[in-house]
C-alpha positions in Angstrom: -2.0 -2.3 31.5 -0.4 -5.7 31.2 0.1 -7.5 27.9 -3.1 -9.4 28.0 -5.1 -6.2 28.7 -3.3 -4.5 25.8 -4.1 -7.3 23.4 -7.7 -7.4 24.6 -8.0 -3.7 23.9 -6.6 -4.2 20.4 -8.9 -7.0 19.6 -11.9 -5.0 20.8 -11.3 -2.5 17.9 -11.6 -5.2 15.2 -14.9 -5.9 13.4 -14.1 -9.7 13.2 -17.3 -10.7 11.5 -17.0 -7.9 8.9 -13.4 -8.7 8.3 -14.1 -12.4 7.8 -16.9 -11.6 5.3 -14.6 -9.2 3.5 -11.9 -11.8 3.1 -14.3 -14.3 1.6 -15.7 -11.6 -0.7 -12.3 -10.4 -2.0 -11.0 -14.0 -2.3 -14.1 -14.9 -4.5 -15.0 -17.6 -2.1 -18.6 -18.6 -1.4 -20.1 -16.6 1.5 -20.8 -19.9 3.3 -17.2 -21.0 3.2 -15.7 -21.9 6.6 -13.6 -19.1 8.1 -12.2 -18.4 11.5 -9.4 -15.8 11.8 -9.2 -15.8 15.6 -5.7 -17.4 15.7 -4.5 -14.9 13.1 -5.8 -12.0 15.2 -4.5 -13.4 18.4 -1.0 -13.6 16.8 -1.5 -10.1 15.5 -2.4 -8.6 18.9 0.5 -10.4 20.6 3.2 -9.5 18.0 2.0 -6.0 17.2 1.3 -4.8 20.8 4.6 -2.9 21.0 3.7 -1.0 17.9 0.2 -0.3 19.2 1.8 1.2 22.3 4.3 3.2 20.2 1.4 4.5 18.2 -0.1 5.9 21.4 -2.6 3.0 21.8 -3.9 3.5 18.3 -4.2 1.2 15.3 -3.3 3.9 12.8 -1.8 7.4 12.6 -3.0 9.8 10.0 -1.9 13.2 8.6 -4.0 15.3 6.3 -2.2 16.0 3.0 -2.7 17.1 -0.5 -2.4 13.7 -2.3 0.5 13.5 -4.7 -0.6 11.6 -7.9 1.9 10.4 -10.4 1.2 11.3 -14.0 1.2 7.6 -14.8 -1.3 6.7 -12.1 -4.5 5.1 -13.2 -6.5 7.9 -11.5 -4.7 10.6 -13.5 -5.0 8.7 -16.8 -8.7 8.3 -16.2 -9.2 12.1 -15.6 -7.3 12.9 -18.8 -9.2 10.4 -20.8 -12.5 11.9 -19.5 -11.3 15.4 -20.6 -10.6 14.1 -24.1 -14.2 12.8 -24.3 -15.6 16.1 -23.2 -13.9 18.2 -25.9 -14.2 18.0 -29.7 -11.3 20.2 -30.9 -8.9 17.7 -32.5 -6.0 20.0 -32.4 -6.2 20.5 -28.6 -6.3 16.7 -28.2 -3.3 16.3 -30.5 -1.3 18.9 -28.6 -2.1 17.4 -25.2 -1.2 13.9 -26.4 2.2 15.3 -27.4 2.6 16.3 -23.7 3.5 13.9 -20.9 0.9 13.3 -18.2 3.3 14.8 -15.7 3.3 18.1 -17.7 -0.5 18.1 -17.8 -0.8 17.4 -14.1 1.7 20.2 -13.3 0.1 22.5 -15.9 3.6 23.3 -17.2 5.7 22.4 -20.3 9.2 21.1 -19.4 10.6 21.7 -22.9 10.6 24.0 -25.9 8.2 22.9 -28.6 6.0 24.1 -31.4 2.5 23.2 -32.6 0.8 24.4 -35.8 3.6 27.0 -36.2 2.9 28.3 -32.7 6.0 28.2 -30.6 6.0 27.4 -26.9 8.7 27.5 -24.3 9.6 25.4 -21.3 7.8 26.8 -18.3 4.7 27.9 -20.3 1.4 26.9 -18.7 -0.4 24.1 -20.6 -3.6 26.1 -20.1 -2.1 29.1 -21.9 -0.9 26.9 -24.7 -4.4 25.5 -25.1 -5.8 29.0 -25.2 -3.4 29.9 -28.1 -4.3 26.7 -30.0 -8.0 27.4 -29.5 -7.4 30.8 -31.2 -6.7 28.8 -34.4 -10.4 27.8 -34.4 -13.4 29.9 -35.3 -15.1 29.6 -32.0 -16.8 32.0 -29.7 -15.2 33.4 -26.5 -17.8 31.4 -24.5 -16.8 28.1 -26.2 -13.1 28.9 -25.5 -13.8 29.7 -21.9 -15.8 26.4 -21.5 -12.9 24.3 -22.7 -10.4 26.2 -20.5 -12.7 25.8 -17.5 -12.9 22.0 -18.1 -9.1 21.9 -18.3 -8.9 23.8 -15.0 -11.3 21.4 -13.4 -9.0 18.5 -14.6 -6.0 20.1 -12.9 -8.0 20.8 -9.7 -9.2 17.2 -9.7 -5.6 16.0 -9.3 -5.2 18.3 -6.2 -7.2 16.1 -3.8 -7.2 16.5 0.0 -6.7 13.2 1.7 -4.6 11.4 4.3 -1.2 9.8 4.7 -1.6 6.8 7.0 0.6 4.5 9.0 -1.4 1.5 10.2 -1.4 -1.8 12.0 -5.2 -2.2 11.6 -5.9 -5.8 10.4 -8.2 -4.5 7.6 -5.3 -2.6 6.1 -3.2 -5.7 5.8 -6.0 -7.6 4.1 -6.7 -4.7 1.8 -3.1 -3.8 1.2 -3.6 -4.4 -2.5 -7.4 -4.0 -2.7 -8.9 -0.7 -3.6 -11.1 1.3 -6.0 -8.0 3.0 -7.5 -7.6 0.3 -10.2 -4.3 -1.2 -9.2 -3.3 -4.5 -7.5 -0.2 -6.5 -6.7 0.7 -10.2 -6.0 -0.5 -9.6 -2.4 -4.2 -9.0 -3.5 -6.7 -11.6 -2.2 -6.6 -13.2 -5.6 -2.9 -12.8 -6.2 -0.1 -15.4 -6.3 1.0 -14.4 -2.8 -2.5 -14.0 -1.3 -1.1 -15.5 1.9 1.2 -12.4 2.2 -1.2 -10.1 3.9 -1.9 -12.7 6.6 1.9 -13.3 7.1 2.5 -9.5 7.4 -0.5 -9.2 9.7 1.0 -11.6 12.3 4.7 -10.7 12.3 6.3 -8.2 14.7 7.8 -5.8 12.2 5.4 -4.9 9.3 3.2 -1.8 9.2 1.2 -0.6 6.2 1.5 3.0 5.0 -0.6 4.5 2.4 -2.2 7.6 0.9 -6.0 7.8 0.5 -8.7 10.2 -0.5 -11.4 11.1 2.0 -14.0 8.7 0.6 -13.5 5.1 1.8 -14.5 1.8 0.1 -17.6 0.4 1.8 -18.3 -3.4 1.9 -21.9 -4.4 2.7 -22.6 -7.9 4.2 -25.2 -9.7 6.1 -28.4 -7.9 6.8 -27.2 -4.4 5.7 -24.1 -4.4 7.8 -21.1 -2.4 6.5 -17.3 -2.4 6.9 -15.3 0.6 5.6 -11.7 0.3 4.4 -9.3 2.8 3.0 -9.2 3.3 -0.8 -5.4 3.2 -1.1 -4.2 5.0 -4.2 -0.5 4.6 -3.0 0.9 2.1 -0.6 4.3 1.2 1.0 5.3 -1.4 3.6 7.3 0.0 6.6 9.4 -2.4 8.7 10.2 -1.6 12.3 13.1 -3.2 14.1 12.4 -5.3 17.2 13.2 -2.5 19.8 12.3 0.4 17.4 15.9 1.4 16.9 15.3 1.9 13.2 12.6 1.5 10.4 12.8 0.8 6.7 10.5 2.0 4.0 10.2 -0.5 1.1 8.8 -0.5 -2.4 6.1 2.0 -3.3 2.9 0.9 -5.2 1.7 1.6 -7.8 3.9 4.6 -8.4 6.8 6.4 -6.7 5.9 9.6 -4.8 8.6 11.5 -3.0 6.0 13.6 -1.2 4.0 10.6 0.1 7.2 8.8 1.1 8.5 11.9 3.0 5.2 12.4 4.8 5.1 8.8 6.0 8.8 9.0 7.0 7.9 12.0 9.3 5.1 10.0 10.9 7.6 7.1 11.4 10.2 9.4 12.9 7.6 10.8 15.4 6.9 7.2 16.5 10.6 6.4 17.0 11.1 9.7 18.8 8.3 9.1 21.2 9.9 5.8 22.1 13.5 7.0 22.6 13.4 10.8 22.8 16.2 10.9 20.1 16.2 12.6 16.8 16.2 10.6 13.5 17.3 10.9 9.9 16.3 9.4 6.6 18.9 7.8 4.4 18.2 6.4 0.9 19.5 2.9 0.2 20.4 1.6 -3.3 18.6 -1.8 -3.3 20.8 -2.9 -6.2 23.9 -2.2 -4.2 22.9 -2.6 -0.5 25.4 -2.3 2.3 26.6 -5.7 3.4 24.2 -7.3 5.9 21.4 -4.8 5.2 19.3 -7.4 3.5 20.1 -9.9 6.3 18.3 -7.6 8.8 15.2 -7.7 6.7 14.9 -11.4 5.7 11.6 -13.2 6.0 11.3 -15.5 9.0 11.9 -19.2 8.3 8.2 -20.1 8.8 6.9 -17.4 6.5 9.5 -16.9 3.8 7.5 -18.7 1.1 4.2 -17.0 2.0 5.0 -13.4 1.2 7.0 -11.7 -1.5 10.0 -9.7 0.0 10.7 -6.9 -2.4 13.9 -6.0 -0.7 15.5 -9.4 -0.7 14.3 -9.9 -4.3 15.7 -6.5 -5.3 12.4 -5.7 -7.0 12.8 -1.9 -6.7 15.5 0.7 -6.8 15.4 2.8 -3.6 14.6 2.0 0.1 14.7 4.5 2.9 16.3 3.7 6.2 15.2 5.8 9.2 17.8 5.7 12.1 19.1 7.8 14.9 21.1 10.9 13.6 24.7 9.9 13.2 24.0 6.2 12.8 25.1 5.0 9.3 24.3 1.6 7.8 27.9 0.5 8.0 28.9 -3.2 8.2 29.9 -2.7 11.8 26.6 -1.2 12.8 24.5 -3.7 10.9 26.4 -6.7 12.3 25.9 -5.2 15.8 22.2 -4.9 15.3 22.0 -8.5 13.9 23.9 -10.0 16.9 21.7 -8.1 19.3 18.6 -9.5 17.6 17.6 -6.0 16.5 16.2 -7.1 13.1 13.1 -6.2 11.1 12.3 -9.6 9.8 9.0 -10.0 8.0 6.5 -12.8 7.6 4.9 -15.4 9.9 3.4 -18.8 9.5 -0.2 -18.6 8.3 -2.9 -20.9 9.7 -5.6 -22.4 7.5 -8.5 -19.9 7.0 -11.0 -22.4 8.4 -9.6 -22.2 11.9 -8.4 -25.9 12.1 -4.8 -24.8 13.1 -3.1 -26.4 10.1 -0.3 -24.3 8.6 -0.4 -23.2 5.0 2.5 -24.1 2.6 1.3 -22.7 -0.7 1.3 -18.9 -1.2 -1.7 -19.1 -3.5 -3.9 -21.0 -1.0 -5.8 -19.8 2.0 -7.1 -23.3 2.9 -5.0 -26.3 3.7 -7.2 -28.5 1.6 -10.4 -27.9 -0.4 -12.5 -29.8 2.1 -11.5 -27.3 4.8 -13.4 -24.6 2.9 -16.8 -26.2 3.1 -19.0 -28.4 5.2 -20.0 -30.9 2.5 -19.7 -34.4 4.0 -19.1 -35.9 0.6 -15.8 -34.1 0.3 -12.9 -36.4 1.2 -10.9 -34.8 4.0 -7.3 -35.9 4.3 -5.8 -36.1 7.8 -2.3 -37.1 6.7 0.7 -34.9 6.5 1.4 -32.4 3.8 1.4 -33.9 0.3 2.8 -32.0 -2.7 0.3 -33.7 -5.0 -2.8 -32.4 -3.2 -4.8 -29.5 -4.6 -4.9 -26.2 -2.6 -7.6 -23.5 -2.4 
């Protein structure tokens, strides 16, 4: 297949109408707003075709996993809150509130403690502690069993089968911070960097990795048509270098998960191995003390640097992960050699106005060049002059 055939094959797998309707919906724009993302998608197919081939002519790679939830995740907090509502024993609630969410999720105390003169040791199961506390109440064995069963169901609810995914599917860029898991970032469709997903969509480096449960989000539009997209409860950007010599895993949202990160890293290593036949290693990078020139390899492109938020360059997190050939260390000599050879993993791309006019965007909070580009009202005054800082953007 030549490049044009590959790009045509990629585009044939995109529900363009559904994606356009979803963008308007998530952006809180009227459904009659003008939208044409053909240029965005053409740039995507052209610049991501090498990743499509590296993925084995697929838009995403998946691996079934047991999802790893942080004790601080909104999902876990919701489960614990629901459990509190289902029980009436104040002492049990008081004890559990003295435990961390991580202890509850693991069903294991990580410290010695006492409660109501009952002593517990580090390593004791939380469920066993609850049983001893319930013995302080004058309740029947059936009532005790009912509460312990509810707690067991809470623990089992955290152990959810799902998938770890590495994707270049356009819908996963648009929904990189859109989900039913109650978290978002500046790259949501209503965020201060709402242009970011479109910039990442079109560049030649960025893939979206995430963990998701089996049930997808479903968007309904038109006359009962639907578009499904993944309910991302954890997400991480992965940057691939131009010739797939290395890849870098960036900040994790909305929590840090070593299990999810490692699973994605293994998928990435399989992609790199299929390309080169070499073996790869993972090295952690202290973002606050990066090797010289490491950040340079991952800078935003000049025409997209103001349209997406680069967590690495802005040192917005602690640890990145660099996946490279075994024996290749991120030394100054190696990084400079990569840079001189053009083997960079630069992010971002110019973003065309959402109406399809071809104008470039300059404001990270705006998806249209001007308000009049968003609607067909002839009474709206449409400027044709050059960019003006005083104009309003939408």
